[in-house]
Each structure stands twice: as structure tokens, then as C-alpha cells.
One Martini backbone bead per residue (centre of mass of N, CA, C, O) as a GRO file, in nm:
protein
  447
    1MET     BB    1   1.017  -3.590   2.582
    2LYS     BB    2   1.142  -3.294   2.589
    3SER     BB    3   1.335  -3.073   2.714
    4ALA     BB    4   1.323  -2.755   2.834
    5SER     BB    5   1.582  -2.656   2.687
    6TYR     BB    6   1.500  -2.742   2.406
    7GLN     BB    7   1.245  -2.577   2.381
    8TYR     BB    8   1.376  -2.303   2.435
    9ILE     BB    9   1.556  -2.311   2.181
   10CYS     BB   10   1.334  -2.328   1.971
   11ILE     BB   11   1.188  -2.070   2.041
   12PHE     BB   12   1.430  -1.885   1.995
   13ALA     BB   13   1.483  -1.962   1.689
   14VAL     BB   14   1.203  -1.870   1.591
   15ALA     BB   15   1.226  -1.577   1.689
   16LEU     BB   16   1.482  -1.503   1.537
   17SER     BB   17   1.378  -1.560   1.258
   18ALA     BB   18   1.138  -1.357   1.265
   19PHE     BB   19   1.314  -1.108   1.315
   20LEU     BB   20   1.491  -1.127   1.059
   21LEU     BB   21   1.268  -1.140   0.847
   22GLY     BB   22   1.130  -0.886   0.933
   23GLY     BB   23   1.373  -0.696   0.900
   24CYS     BB   24   1.408  -0.746   0.596
   25GLU     BB   25   1.133  -0.654   0.506
   26LYS     BB   26   1.155  -0.367   0.619
   27GLU     BB   27   1.400  -0.287   0.456
   28LYS     BB   28   1.270  -0.329   0.176
   29GLU     BB   29   1.048  -0.111   0.219
   30SER     BB   30   1.230   0.141   0.321
   31GLY     BB   31   1.519   0.117   0.241
   32PRO     BB   32   1.734   0.168   0.024
   33TRP     BB   33   1.693   0.121  -0.341
   34LYS     BB   34   1.780   0.011  -0.685
   35GLU     BB   35   1.652  -0.264  -0.702
   36TRP     BB   36   1.416  -0.516  -0.828
   37GLU     BB   37   1.221  -0.794  -0.680
   38ILE     BB   38   0.999  -1.073  -0.753
   39LYS     BB   39   0.860  -1.326  -0.623
   40TRP     BB   40   0.801  -1.665  -0.754
   41VAL     BB   41   0.716  -1.940  -0.866
   42ALA     BB   42   0.929  -2.200  -0.889
   43GLY     BB   43   1.182  -1.997  -0.823
   44GLY     BB   44   1.098  -1.740  -0.937
   45LYS     BB   45   1.121  -1.404  -1.112
   46PHE     BB   46   1.099  -1.045  -1.114
   47ASN     BB   47   1.285  -0.767  -1.319
   48GLN     BB   48   1.064  -0.683  -1.536
   49ALA     BB   49   0.807  -0.490  -1.647
   50THR     BB   50   0.703  -0.622  -1.903
   51LYS     BB   51   0.654  -0.901  -1.761
   52VAL     BB   52   0.453  -0.808  -1.552
   53VAL     BB   53   0.235  -0.694  -1.744
   54GLY     BB   54   0.197  -0.960  -1.895
   55ARG     BB   55   0.118  -1.133  -1.642
   56PHE     BB   56  -0.143  -1.005  -1.580
   57GLY     BB   57  -0.294  -1.081  -1.842
   58ARG     BB   58  -0.252  -1.389  -1.805
   59LEU     BB   59  -0.397  -1.418  -1.534
   60GLN     BB   60  -0.676  -1.296  -1.624
   61ARG     BB   61  -0.734  -1.503  -1.852
   62ASN     BB   62  -0.715  -1.739  -1.608
   63GLU     BB   63  -0.837  -1.641  -1.336
   64LEU     BB   64  -0.570  -1.552  -1.140
   65TRP     BB   65  -0.607  -1.393  -0.834
   66GLY     BB   66  -0.490  -1.590  -0.649
   67PRO     BB   67  -0.339  -1.836  -0.547
   68LEU     BB   68  -0.162  -2.072  -0.679
   69PRO     BB   69  -0.154  -2.386  -0.747
   70GLY     BB   70   0.032  -2.509  -0.464
   71TYR     BB   71   0.014  -2.214  -0.336
   72SER     BB   72   0.040  -1.920  -0.116
   73PHE     BB   73   0.099  -1.769  -0.382
   74GLY     BB   74   0.021  -1.550  -0.625
   75GLY     BB   75  -0.119  -1.373  -0.846
   76ILE     BB   76  -0.272  -1.067  -0.876
   77ASP     BB   77  -0.275  -0.974  -0.571
   78TYR     BB   78   0.022  -1.027  -0.513
   79LEU     BB   79   0.152  -0.863  -0.742
   80ALA     BB   80   0.032  -0.588  -0.668
   81ASP     BB   81   0.137  -0.570  -0.372
   82GLU     BB   82   0.438  -0.591  -0.441
   83ILE     BB   83   0.453  -0.334  -0.614
   84LEU     BB   84   0.329  -0.135  -0.397
   85ALA     BB   85   0.572  -0.180  -0.197
   86LEU     BB   86   0.731   0.006  -0.371
   87ASN     BB   87   0.918   0.274  -0.245
   88LEU     BB   88   0.978   0.589  -0.399
   89ASP     BB   89   1.085   0.755  -0.153
   90THR     BB   90   1.353   0.543  -0.128
   91PHE     BB   91   1.479   0.598  -0.401
   92GLU     BB   92   1.820   0.509  -0.580
   93GLY     BB   93   1.789   0.495  -0.884
   94THR     BB   94   1.718   0.501  -1.187
   95GLU     BB   95   1.499   0.647  -1.402
   96LYS     BB   96   1.410   0.387  -1.547
   97THR     BB   97   1.333   0.231  -1.291
   98ARG     BB   98   1.120   0.422  -1.203
   99LYS     BB   99   0.936   0.402  -1.453
  100ASP     BB  100   0.887   0.096  -1.423
  101VAL     BB  101   0.743   0.119  -1.154
  102LEU     BB  102   0.511   0.307  -1.248
  103THR     BB  103   0.402   0.115  -1.462
  104MET     BB  104   0.332  -0.114  -1.266
  105GLN     BB  105   0.148   0.049  -1.070
  106ARG     BB  106  -0.081   0.121  -1.262
  107TYR     BB  107  -0.159  -0.178  -1.310
  108ALA     BB  108  -0.202  -0.256  -1.018
  109TYR     BB  109  -0.444  -0.068  -0.968
  110PHE     BB  110  -0.624  -0.181  -1.195
  111TYR     BB  111  -0.628  -0.480  -1.083
  112LYS     BB  112  -0.732  -0.409  -0.810
  113ALA     BB  113  -1.006  -0.293  -0.897
  114ARG     BB  114  -1.096  -0.559  -1.028
  115SER     BB  115  -1.074  -0.739  -0.783
  116ARG     BB  116  -1.287  -0.588  -0.613
  117GLY     BB  117  -1.521  -0.637  -0.813
  118ARG     BB  118  -1.512  -0.944  -0.807
  119LYS     BB  119  -1.574  -0.979  -0.504
  120VAL     BB  120  -1.851  -0.870  -0.525
  121GLY     BB  121  -2.000  -0.924  -0.787
  122GLY     BB  122  -2.361  -0.945  -0.798
  123ARG     BB  123  -2.375  -0.765  -0.580
  124LYS     BB  124  -2.429  -0.489  -0.400
  125ALA     BB  125  -2.239  -0.242  -0.341
  126THR     BB  126  -2.089  -0.056  -0.131
  127GLU     BB  127  -1.972   0.251  -0.077
  128GLU     BB  128  -1.690   0.155   0.013
  129GLU     BB  129  -1.637  -0.031  -0.231
  130LEU     BB  130  -1.671   0.179  -0.455
  131LYS     BB  131  -1.446   0.369  -0.360
  132ALA     BB  132  -1.214   0.168  -0.382
  133ILE     BB  133  -1.236   0.116  -0.682
  134LYS     BB  134  -1.214   0.414  -0.775
  135ASP     BB  135  -0.944   0.480  -0.638
  136ASP     BB  136  -0.771   0.281  -0.798
  137LEU     BB  137  -0.837   0.384  -1.083
  138LYS     BB  138  -0.739   0.681  -1.032
  139LYS     BB  139  -0.450   0.600  -0.959
  140ALA     BB  140  -0.382   0.478  -1.231
  141VAL     BB  141  -0.420   0.733  -1.396
  142GLU     BB  142  -0.235   0.924  -1.233
  143LEU     BB  143   0.021   0.729  -1.325
  144GLY     BB  144  -0.075   0.675  -1.660
  145TYR     BB  145  -0.327   0.548  -1.730
  146THR     BB  146  -0.485   0.543  -2.089
  147ASN     BB  147  -0.706   0.292  -2.132
  148PRO     BB  148  -1.042   0.301  -2.199
  149ASP     BB  149  -1.103   0.024  -2.325
  150GLU     BB  150  -0.994  -0.161  -2.105
  151ILE     BB  151  -1.195  -0.068  -1.893
  152ARG     BB  152  -1.455  -0.144  -2.046
  153ASN     BB  153  -1.358  -0.452  -2.080
  154ALA     BB  154  -1.399  -0.470  -1.744
  155GLU     BB  155  -1.702  -0.506  -1.681
  156LYS     BB  156  -1.720  -0.769  -1.503
  157GLU     BB  157  -1.582  -0.588  -1.253
  158LEU     BB  158  -1.681  -0.264  -1.328
  159TYR     BB  159  -2.002  -0.223  -1.367
  160GLN     BB  160  -2.067  -0.039  -1.096
  161ILE     BB  161  -1.878   0.235  -1.221
  162LEU     BB  162  -1.927   0.310  -1.529
  163GLU     BB  163  -2.189   0.511  -1.458
  164ASP     BB  164  -2.034   0.694  -1.303
  165ALA     BB  165  -1.974   1.026  -1.327
  166GLU     BB  166  -1.670   1.026  -1.266
  167ILE     BB  167  -1.593   0.797  -1.466
  168VAL     BB  168  -1.716   0.913  -1.725
  169GLU     BB  169  -1.522   1.154  -1.718
  170LEU     BB  170  -1.259   0.995  -1.718
  171LEU     BB  171  -1.308   0.853  -1.994
  172LYS     BB  172  -1.337   1.110  -2.164
  173ASN     BB  173  -1.053   1.211  -2.122
  174LEU     BB  174  -0.916   0.962  -2.237
  175ASP     BB  175  -1.033   0.980  -2.516
  176ASP     BB  176  -0.918   1.259  -2.590
  177LYS     BB  177  -0.621   1.177  -2.558
  178ALA     BB  178  -0.620   0.948  -2.764
  179GLU     BB  179  -0.704   1.107  -3.010
  180LYS     BB  180  -0.479   1.311  -3.000
  181GLN     BB  181  -0.247   1.107  -3.019
  182LYS     BB  182  -0.333   0.976  -3.285
  183LEU     BB  183  -0.326   1.224  -3.464
  184GLY     BB  184  -0.036   1.301  -3.406
  185GLY     BB  185   0.077   1.040  -3.534
  186TYR     BB  186  -0.033   1.079  -3.817
  187SER     BB  187   0.094   1.349  -3.880
  188LYS     BB  188   0.392   1.263  -3.833
  189GLU     BB  189   0.403   1.034  -4.032
  190THR     BB  190   0.324   1.196  -4.294
  191THR     BB  191   0.539   1.414  -4.283
  192LYS     BB  192   0.778   1.219  -4.289
  193GLY     BB  193   0.715   1.072  -4.561
  194PHE     BB  194   0.724   1.319  -4.751
  195ALA     BB  195   1.014   1.403  -4.666
  196ILE     BB  196   1.162   1.158  -4.773
  197PHE     BB  197   1.078   1.173  -5.071
  198ALA     BB  198   1.189   1.472  -5.113
  199LYS     BB  199   1.503   1.387  -5.078
  200ALA     BB  200   1.486   1.244  -5.337
  201GLU     BB  201   1.542   1.156  -5.640
  202LYS     BB  202   1.378   1.159  -5.920
  203LYS     BB  203   1.154   0.873  -5.988
  204ASN     BB  204   0.972   0.705  -6.214
  205TRP     BB  205   0.628   0.549  -6.280
  206LYS     BB  206   0.507   0.510  -6.634
  207PRO     BB  207   0.336   0.301  -6.770
  208GLU     BB  208   0.159   0.179  -7.049
  209LEU     BB  209  -0.161   0.211  -6.956
  210LYS     BB  210  -0.487   0.068  -6.954
  211THR     BB  211  -0.806   0.075  -6.915
  212ASN     BB  212  -1.102  -0.083  -6.920
  213ALA     BB  213  -1.185   0.146  -7.155
  214GLY     BB  214  -0.901   0.210  -7.322
  215GLU     BB  215  -0.763   0.423  -7.168
  216THR     BB  216  -0.557   0.625  -7.020
  217PHE     BB  217  -0.444   0.595  -6.706
  218TRP     BB  218  -0.311   0.867  -6.712
  219PRO     BB  219  -0.345   1.178  -6.624
  220GLU     BB  220  -0.324   1.469  -6.771
  221GLY     BB  221  -0.124   1.683  -6.596
  222SER     BB  222  -0.171   1.508  -6.318
  223PRO     BB  223  -0.221   1.407  -6.041
  224SER     BB  224  -0.230   1.089  -5.844
  225ILE     BB  225  -0.422   0.804  -5.725
  226VAL     BB  226  -0.302   0.470  -5.630
  227ILE     BB  227  -0.446   0.148  -5.593
  228LEU     BB  228  -0.281  -0.132  -5.476
  229SER     BB  229  -0.381  -0.485  -5.557
  230ARG     BB  230  -0.531  -0.751  -5.508
  231ILE     BB  231  -0.764  -0.973  -5.542
  232HIS     BB  232  -0.973  -1.059  -5.295
  233HIS     BB  233  -0.950  -0.830  -5.066
  234ASP     BB  234  -1.071  -0.763  -4.772
  235GLY     BB  235  -0.951  -0.492  -4.704
  236LEU     BB  236  -1.047  -0.349  -4.968
  237ASN     BB  237  -1.354  -0.401  -4.941
  238LYS     BB  238  -1.369  -0.210  -4.667
  239PHE     BB  239  -1.197   0.055  -4.783
  240LEU     BB  240  -1.271   0.187  -5.064
  241GLN     BB  241  -1.534   0.351  -5.018
  242ARG     BB  242  -1.424   0.518  -4.793
  243PHE     BB  243  -1.199   0.647  -4.955
  244GLU     BB  244  -1.367   0.776  -5.181
  245THR     BB  245  -1.525   0.962  -4.994
  246VAL     BB  246  -1.292   1.128  -4.878
  247VAL     BB  247  -1.193   1.233  -5.151
  248SER     BB  248  -1.456   1.371  -5.240
  249GLN     BB  249  -1.441   1.573  -4.996
  250LYS     BB  250  -1.115   1.663  -4.979
  251ALA     BB  251  -1.055   1.593  -5.320
  252PRO     BB  252  -1.201   1.712  -5.559
  253GLY     BB  253  -1.101   1.572  -5.872
  254MET     BB  254  -0.910   1.355  -5.793
  255PRO     BB  255  -0.743   1.120  -5.940
  256LEU     BB  256  -0.857   0.775  -5.934
  257ARG     BB  257  -0.686   0.456  -5.915
  258LEU     BB  258  -0.664   0.116  -6.024
  259ALA     BB  259  -0.440  -0.163  -5.926
  260PHE     BB  260  -0.373  -0.498  -6.045
  261TYR     BB  261  -0.221  -0.787  -5.959
  262GLN     BB  262  -0.061  -0.995  -6.215
  263HIS     BB  263   0.155  -1.203  -6.346
  264LYS     BB  264  -0.042  -1.174  -6.609
  265GLU     BB  265  -0.221  -0.947  -6.812
  266ASP     BB  266  -0.308  -1.179  -7.052
  267ASN     BB  267  -0.492  -1.337  -6.861
  268LYS     BB  268  -0.807  -1.421  -6.918
  269THR     BB  269  -0.902  -1.529  -6.634
  270ARG     BB  270  -0.791  -1.286  -6.469
  271VAL     BB  271  -0.942  -1.063  -6.612
  272GLU     BB  272  -1.228  -1.169  -6.544
  273GLN     BB  273  -1.187  -1.165  -6.227
  274THR     BB  274  -1.134  -0.858  -6.216
  275THR     BB  275  -1.403  -0.757  -6.326
  276GLY     BB  276  -1.580  -0.892  -6.118
  277TYR     BB  277  -1.450  -0.759  -5.867
  278VAL     BB  278  -1.512  -0.457  -5.936
  279LYS     BB  279  -1.815  -0.489  -5.940
  280ALA     BB  280  -1.838  -0.584  -5.640
  281LEU     BB  281  -1.712  -0.313  -5.519
  282GLY     BB  282  -1.853  -0.051  -5.664
  283SER     BB  283  -1.654   0.086  -5.857
  284THR     BB  284  -1.569   0.369  -6.088
  285ALA     BB  285  -1.283   0.347  -6.111
  286PRO     BB  286  -1.023   0.326  -6.288
  287TYR     BB  287  -0.857   0.034  -6.433
  288SER     BB  288  -0.570  -0.187  -6.397
  289ILE     BB  289  -0.315  -0.413  -6.506
  290ILE     BB  290  -0.031  -0.567  -6.354
  291ASP     BB  291   0.264  -0.706  -6.383
  292ARG     BB  292   0.554  -0.834  -6.264
  293GLY     BB  293   0.746  -0.631  -6.403
  294GLN     BB  294   0.595  -0.370  -6.311
  295TYR     BB  295   0.609  -0.427  -6.008
  296LEU     BB  296   0.921  -0.444  -5.988
  297ALA     BB  297   0.976  -0.157  -6.093
  298LEU     BB  298   0.822  -0.014  -5.868
  299ARG     BB  299   0.977  -0.128  -5.629
  300GLU     BB  300   1.250  -0.006  -5.715
  301VAL     BB  301   1.173   0.288  -5.706
  302LEU     BB  302   1.086   0.285  -5.403
  303ARG     BB  303   1.352   0.188  -5.290
  304ILE     BB  304   1.533   0.417  -5.382
  305ARG     BB  305   1.373   0.654  -5.257
  306LEU     BB  306   1.360   0.549  -4.964
  307GLU     BB  307   1.663   0.518  -4.915
  308GLU     BB  308   1.769   0.795  -5.001
  309GLY     BB  309   1.572   0.960  -4.805
  310THR     BB  310   1.640   0.827  -4.534
  311LYS     BB  311   1.938   0.894  -4.523
  312LYS     BB  312   1.891   1.209  -4.536
  313TYR     BB  313   1.688   1.240  -4.298
  314TYR     BB  314   1.912   1.072  -4.091
  315GLU     BB  315   2.202   1.170  -4.115
  316LYS     BB  316   2.254   1.306  -3.837
  317GLN     BB  317   2.157   1.070  -3.656
  318VAL     BB  318   2.351   0.857  -3.765
  319GLU     BB  319   2.609   1.007  -3.696
  320GLN     BB  320   2.555   1.011  -3.388
  321ALA     BB  321   2.501   0.708  -3.350
  322GLY     BB  322   2.785   0.622  -3.436
  323LYS     BB  323   2.935   0.773  -3.207
  324ASP     BB  324   2.795   0.641  -2.978
  325LEU     BB  325   2.876   0.351  -3.041
  326LYS     BB  326   3.182   0.393  -3.012
  327THR     BB  327   3.180   0.483  -2.719
  328ALA     BB  328   3.049   0.218  -2.617
  329GLU     BB  329   3.276   0.030  -2.720
  330THR     BB  330   3.500   0.152  -2.546
  331ALA     BB  331   3.371   0.104  -2.274
  332LEU     BB  332   3.352  -0.200  -2.305
  333ALA     BB  333   3.650  -0.247  -2.320
  334ASP     BB  334   3.726  -0.132  -2.048
  335ALA     BB  335   3.541  -0.321  -1.887
  336MET     BB  336   3.682  -0.585  -1.980
  337THR     BB  337   3.960  -0.522  -1.865
  338ALA     BB  338   3.873  -0.486  -1.566
  339PHE     BB  339   3.736  -0.755  -1.530
  340ALA     BB  340   3.994  -0.929  -1.599
  341LYS     BB  341   4.170  -0.811  -1.373
  342SER     BB  342   3.980  -0.907  -1.131
  343MET     BB  343   4.031  -1.224  -1.243
  344ASN     BB  344   4.317  -1.268  -1.353
  345MET     BB  345   4.289  -1.200  -1.668
  346GLU     BB  346   4.262  -1.211  -1.993
  347PRO     BB  347   4.051  -1.068  -2.212
  348GLU     BB  348   4.035  -1.309  -2.412
  349ALA     BB  349   3.979  -1.529  -2.201
  350LEU     BB  350   3.714  -1.395  -2.095
  351LYS     BB  351   3.562  -1.390  -2.371
  352LYS     BB  352   3.571  -1.692  -2.405
  353ALA     BB  353   3.414  -1.766  -2.139
  354LEU     BB  354   3.152  -1.592  -2.208
  355GLY     BB  355   3.110  -1.760  -2.490
  356SER     BB  356   3.049  -2.004  -2.352
  357GLU     BB  357   2.826  -2.235  -2.232
  358GLU     BB  358   2.916  -2.202  -1.925
  359GLY     BB  359   3.081  -1.962  -1.877
  360LEU     BB  360   3.138  -1.796  -1.588
  361ASP     BB  361   3.237  -1.895  -1.302
  362LYS     BB  362   3.096  -1.814  -1.005
  363ILE     BB  363   3.334  -1.872  -0.820
  364THR     BB  364   3.532  -1.684  -0.949
  365ILE     BB  365   3.385  -1.423  -0.878
  366GLU     BB  366   3.370  -1.467  -0.564
  367LYS     BB  367   3.692  -1.469  -0.529
  368ALA     BB  368   3.726  -1.169  -0.629
  369GLY     BB  369   3.505  -1.018  -0.508
  370ASP     BB  370   3.397  -0.693  -0.516
  371GLU     BB  371   3.561  -0.612  -0.764
  372GLY     BB  372   3.442  -0.837  -0.956
  373LYS     BB  373   3.139  -0.761  -0.922
  374ALA     BB  374   3.168  -0.465  -1.015
  375ALA     BB  375   3.291  -0.533  -1.295
  376LYS     BB  376   3.057  -0.702  -1.394
  377LEU     BB  377   2.835  -0.480  -1.383
  378ALA     BB  378   2.978  -0.286  -1.569
  379PHE     BB  379   2.999  -0.472  -1.812
  380GLU     BB  380   2.685  -0.517  -1.845
  381LYS     BB  381   2.617  -0.221  -1.887
  382ALA     BB  382   2.800  -0.177  -2.136
  383THR     BB  383   2.660  -0.394  -2.306
  384LYS     BB  384   2.374  -0.267  -2.306
  385ASN     BB  385   2.452   0.003  -2.425
  386LYS     BB  386   2.574  -0.096  -2.688
  387ASN     BB  387   2.316  -0.242  -2.791
  388GLY     BB  388   2.130   0.007  -2.786
  389LYS     BB  389   2.301   0.179  -2.994
  390ALA     BB  390   2.274  -0.033  -3.225
  391GLY     BB  391   1.964  -0.025  -3.239
  392ILE     BB  392   1.936   0.274  -3.323
  393LEU     BB  393   2.099   0.254  -3.587
  394ASN     BB  394   1.924   0.032  -3.725
  395ASN     BB  395   1.654   0.178  -3.721
  396LEU     BB  396   1.748   0.429  -3.896
  397LYS     BB  397   1.811   0.219  -4.149
  398LYS     BB  398   1.540   0.149  -4.205
  399ILE     BB  399   1.331   0.027  -4.470
  400PRO     BB  400   1.051   0.057  -4.614
  401ALA     BB  401   0.804  -0.161  -4.744
  402LEU     BB  402   0.650  -0.332  -5.005
  403ASP     BB  403   0.309  -0.456  -4.957
  404ILE     BB  404   0.093  -0.659  -5.157
  405PHE     BB  405  -0.084  -0.784  -4.914
  406GLN     BB  406  -0.162  -0.486  -4.913
  407PRO     BB  407  -0.296  -0.204  -4.947
  408VAL     BB  408  -0.166   0.045  -5.177
  409VAL     BB  409  -0.094   0.392  -5.151
  410LEU     BB  410  -0.029   0.604  -5.430
  411PHE     BB  411   0.151   0.922  -5.476
  412PHE     BB  412   0.142   1.116  -5.767
  413ASP     BB  413   0.270   1.299  -5.993
  414ALA     BB  414   0.245   1.404  -6.317
  415ASP     BB  415   0.528   1.224  -6.383
  416GLY     BB  416   0.517   0.956  -6.179
  417VAL     BB  417   0.615   1.042  -5.901
  418PRO     BB  418   0.660   0.918  -5.599
  419LEU     BB  419   0.564   1.082  -5.277
  420TYR     BB  420   0.391   0.837  -5.154
  421LEU     BB  421   0.303   0.581  -4.907
  422THR     BB  422   0.077   0.307  -4.806
  423ASN     BB  423  -0.002   0.053  -4.571
  424GLY     BB  424  -0.299  -0.055  -4.566
  425VAL     BB  425  -0.557   0.006  -4.363
  426LEU     BB  426  -0.730   0.315  -4.320
  427GLU     BB  427  -0.806   0.574  -4.156
  428ASN     BB  428  -0.967   0.863  -4.212
  429GLU     BB  429  -0.747   1.044  -4.082
  430GLN     BB  430  -0.519   0.934  -4.259
  431ILE     BB  431  -0.622   1.021  -4.525
  432GLU     BB  432  -0.641   1.327  -4.470
  433PHE     BB  433  -0.339   1.363  -4.416
  434ALA     BB  434  -0.243   1.262  -4.695
  435LEU     BB  435  -0.390   1.468  -4.864
  436ALA     BB  436  -0.262   1.725  -4.739
  437GLY     BB  437   0.032   1.641  -4.816
  438PHE     BB  438  -0.026   1.630  -5.121
  439ALA     BB  439  -0.103   1.919  -5.156
  440ALA     BB  440   0.163   2.039  -5.058
  441ALA     BB  441   0.344   1.887  -5.281
  442THR     BB  442   0.145   1.990  -5.547
  443GLY     BB  443  -0.083   2.226  -5.519
  444THR     BB  444  -0.324   2.020  -5.461
  445GLY     BB  445  -0.636   1.945  -5.380
  446PRO     BB  446  -0.708   2.015  -5.083
  447LYS     BB  447  -0.853   2.322  -4.945
   0.00000   0.00000   0.00000
């Protein structure tokens, strides 16, 4: 039996701990705060929005809604509650961090709605339960959640509200916005593509090819569309008839040709295979076979035109991005110098320490005090900024590639100069935008 004084001390200690923990939690909720962090199982944590959003999906696929096995927390419900506890009214961080939190919160409300529906299960939900599910879903949309398909695919949890008039209207609005955004993206992509080719010096590809009927492959004095592919391509099987239909409707009379890549054009077996494949496709478009040499020549023409056009198209942006990168590199060098000074080290010695496997000893930073910690944060921020600027510059310099493993649609002018290309299976709307761009570039095609 412990003494009364000992018991009193224990009770006091527990009460004090509860007070301190409660106070810390309250301070965390009320802010102000500049960074966020969510405790996770096995001593882990989340401090990046993309990882949180990805974890929601991973947890849902594994049906982990409540506390994770062996823990008193974790799971979708816990993660959603922690995210929604981040109070933006007391926020004092960067705009990027604010956007990250809003992104997480829209997903948190979406999964919270699903969780509520899951808890209802197969029984008929009460009016109060239905309202709570709908309110969470509407809040997710209000914060920027825009994926109507993902909502419909959550039928297992949301089936009791999907036919509700209010939710039907909400989904229709999301569908309309998604379609508008998709079409806007297609239009922008096509306009940009033709503009890039237009800035390059003209260089043609017009080998002397014969069609399957022995006629000249290239239409005399006319632009043409050529679909290049390998035979027995599943994508082309599903895509070609639809493509031909759209062309006949939107660009009647526009010459359409098929070109099939074979290592050697005079390989009898391959020629027979190509003939059989075209018959199976059901296409009446004239076709020809190109060999490896002709394919490589085409790829080189496209490479030159794409490279030259891209450089000219992004000339001003690349110039500005280069200046931004130099500014970021200078800021990083200054941050490195300040960081080294706070550590009482030479910049080169600090750089060497940071580049080693052990990194910079944590104790060394702690000994440097607040100045060292602040300098370290400034250095890390400058490093991130520099890497970001370098990434922007690299992306601007990227050149699209010709992928023979996908159907390639090539738009040629009457001289055989490629004016635009697409890779892969296209949606009907993409085909229409490409045809409209082709008409504008050549003064022919769809009216």
C-alpha cells in the first residue's frame, strides 16, 4: 500500500500531464500555425498534401476506415478528422501551404461522406444521416472537388444519395465543368502544337511510295492525313473506323492514307500479313508500307521541326526561366554562406558535410542555436526554389517524341511538310480540334 502523499503526487502528475497535453492540443487547433504535420502509425508522419491524398486512396482500397491493426488511431476516419482540424482561419503560412490544406480538406470531406454511408450499410438511412452524407459531399465540392466519376464509383458507400435530386444536379454541374475543361485542354493542346510546327523552317518527308493498288501514295497538289502504325495494334483496331467517320463528317474529301511500318518493305511474309490486317480493319483508305530507313528519315524530319519550333515557341519563356534560375542560384549561394557562418564553418566544408552519407550532424545545428536553425531553413527553402526553377527550365526544353508503338496521326501539307502530329488513340473531340487546326493551317479541310 503506497502512502497518501505518494498517491497525491501521482494524481497531481497525471492531472498536470493532461493539462499540458490538452493545452498543446488546443494551441495546435487554434493557431496561429505556419506548417502542418499529421501523426501517423509506426512513428510516421504526413507533411505533404500529395502523400495524404494518395494515402486516402490506399486506405480505401484496403477497406481501412477505422484504427489500423495494432493501433488506436490511423485509418480514413482519423486522417479526415486530423485534416479538418487544421483551422485556416488562424493560418499564417504561405499561399502554397494554404492551397495544400484546402486540397486535403476537399478529399477529407469526400471520404468522410463515404465513411458515413459505409456506416449506414444496407439499412435505410435516416433523414439526419442522409443530410450528413450530402452535407459532407457538398462541402467537398464547395472546396474544389471536381471528379463526378469518382463520386459515382463510390456507389458502394453513397448509393442512398446518388439519385437524390440535389446530388443529381450537383453531378450534372460537375459533368459540365469537366467536359468544358477537357475541351479547353484539347483546344489549347492542338493550337499550341500547330503553332510550334509553324515556327520551324519547312522540311518535308515525301518518299516515293506506292499504294496497295499500285498508285502514287501522295495525293497530287493536296494536303493529306497519314496514320502511321504497326500492324495488329489493338489501339488502331478500335480507333481507325471512328477516326474515318469523324474525318468524313468534318473534312469530307480530305485524302486519308495509312502507312504501316515494317523493317523491310519487300518482305513477302510481312506484306501478306499487312494485306490481311488491313482487310480485317475494314478500311478502304489507300495504304503503303514504309521500311526502317524511311521511318528513321521521317523521325529525323519531325525531330528537327519539333526541336526548332519548340525552341522558338518558348524562346521568351526559356530566357526568363534562365534568368530566374540564375537568381535562384545566387540566392542559394548566399543562403549557403549564411548557413556556413552560423555553423562556424567554411562554405565548402559545409557543402561537403551536406553531401556526405552522414549529412550534417544534428547536434552541430542544435549547438548553433536559433541562428543556425533559421539559416538551415533559409538554405533548404533556397535549395527547393532553385530546384523548382531548374525543373521549369527543363520542362520548357522538352521535345515531344515520335512513338511508333502508338498510332501516330500526321498532318501534311501538299509538299509533304508535316504540320502537326498526335500520338495515341484520340477522343472524337481531339480529332475535331486537330482537323480544325489543319484547316486553318492549310486553308482546306473542314468548313
